[in-house]
N, C-alpha and C positions, 0 to 999 in steps of 0.2 A: 715051901711049893713055889713054883712059877706060873704066871696068868696063864689062864685058860685060852688057846688059840684054836679058833675054828678055821680049819683050812679051807680053801675053796675047791670046789672040783674044777679038774683041768677044762672040761668041756664049757665051764661058764666064764673063762678068762677072756675067750677070744670074742664072745657078743658082748661082753661088758665093755673091752677095748673099744670095739666097733661102736658102742652107743657113746662112748666118751668121745672118739674121734668126730662122729656126727653133731654131737653137741657144741663141741669146740667151732667146727665149721659154721652151724648157725650163728653161734656167739659173734665169731669174727665179722660174719655178714651183716648181721644185726648194727655191731658197732663200726663199721665201715659205712654203713648206710647213714648211720646218725652223723659220722664225721663229716661225711661228704655233705648231707643236709645244712648242718653248721656251716661248712666253707661256703656254699651258694649262699646262705643268708647272710654270712660277713660280707661276701663280694656284691650281693645285691645293696647290700647298706652302703657301701662305698664308692659303687658305680651305678648310675641310675638306669638300672635294668628295668624294662617294664615286664609288670605281674605276668603278661599273656606268654611271657618267654621263659620266665621261671619256673611257674608251675609244671608245663609239659618236661622241661628239662630234669626237675626235681622227679618227676613221675618216672621218667624216662631212666633215669639212672638208678632208682629205685628199683624198677623191674629189671634192671640189667645186672643187679647185684645181686637180687634174690633170685633170680634164673641161674645165676652163676652157681651160688651155693646150693641149689637144687641139683643141677648136674654133678657138682662135686660130691653131695651126698649120694647120688643114685650110683656114682662111680665107686663110692665106698662099700656100696651094697652089691657091688658086682654088676652092674648094667652097663655096657660098654657106651662109651660117648657116641661112637660110630652108629650104632643102633639107634640110639637117641636122635642123631642128626637125620637119620636116614627117616624114620617116624616123623618129625617134625617137617623135613621138607616135604614129604610125600602128603602130610595132612595139609600144608600150606598149597601147595599143587592144586589138589582136588578142591579146596576152599575158592581158589582163583578162576577156577574153570566154573564152578557153581555161581558165582557172582557175575562172570562175564556172561554165562547161559541165562541168567535172570536179570539182567541189567535193564533190558526194554520193559520189562513188568516192573522193576523198583522206580525207574524214570517216571513211568505213568502214575504210580502210587504216589511218588513225590508231588509231582506235578497236580494232582488231584489236591493233595493238601494245602498246596499253594493257591490253587482254584478257589478252594473255599476260604482261605484265610485272606489272600489279598484282595481276590473279587474283581479279577479284570473283566466277567462279565458275570450275568445271573440268570437264573430261569426267566423266561420271557423274552430275553434280547434276541436281536438278530445281530448273528456274526458272520464275518466272512474272513476265512483263510486267504490271505492274498498270496499267490504263487509267484508270479511273475508279472510286469506291467503287460505285456500281451496275451497272458492267458487268465480266464476268469478262475477264481479258487471256489472253493466249497462255500455255500453260503446256506444259512438256515435259522431258524428260529431256534433258541434251545430249550428244549423240552426235559431233558433229564442228564445231571451229571452225577456219575457214579466213580469207584476208584480207578477204574482204569479207561473208560470212555464217556465222551460229552456226547448227548446224542441230539442231533439236529432234524428239523423236520424242514425239506425244502418247499420252496412256492409250487403253486400250481402252475405250470406252464402249457399252454396251449391245448388243454383238456386232458394233459396225461396223468394227473391226481399228482399229489404229493408222494416224497419218498422219505424214508427215514434214513440218516446217515450216522453212524458211528464212527465218530474221529477221535484217535488216541491222545490222551489229556498233553502228551509231550509236545505233540505238533503245536499246540497253543503258545509254547514258549520259543520254538524253532523258527515261526513264521510271523510275519505282520499279520496283525488282526483287526479289520474294521468292525465297530460296534454301533449299533443303533438301540437306544434303551427303550423298552416297552413300547410307547405310542409314538415315538420319535422316528416312526420307520418312514423311509421315502415311499412316496406313491407309487413308484414305478417298480417297487420291489416284489410287489405281488404279497405283502405281508400288513395289509390294513388291517385295523379292527373292525 
């Protein structure tokens, strides 16, 4: 008697071949990525490249190889590369528009973090944003700093009372700033304690 042979049903052959092809694509991408990484390491040992250059280069090439493998796998699964490219470019366009729309808010948030960490002024200081040499800028005592604005209280002038001014944080990094610490205020400023 011959060996018992279990025939594969015809509907299983195509999915198994597809799975083998996907596995081969992923293995080829993995080994290509390892080969490129070792080549870059040898290149870095031979020539004195700074690590600040090698790390992003390695990461960028890894993403490029694995992204290409993903596109090949999706193509084997029946997704058109044109559809993928259209979806990706549409996503990038929407993300770019959203980024530019929020740029001023993000700029103020980053400047608030810089104000808190670098400390160009603090609560109680008198600051003046200098516009130009012939125009007086906004001047006041810092009473509050939040993520978007720094609140200044202006000096009382001619009995008009003091006013509060909210200055976007990004302006403190776009213009020159005069600063007087707490009690070091000029007597003519109206901010004596």
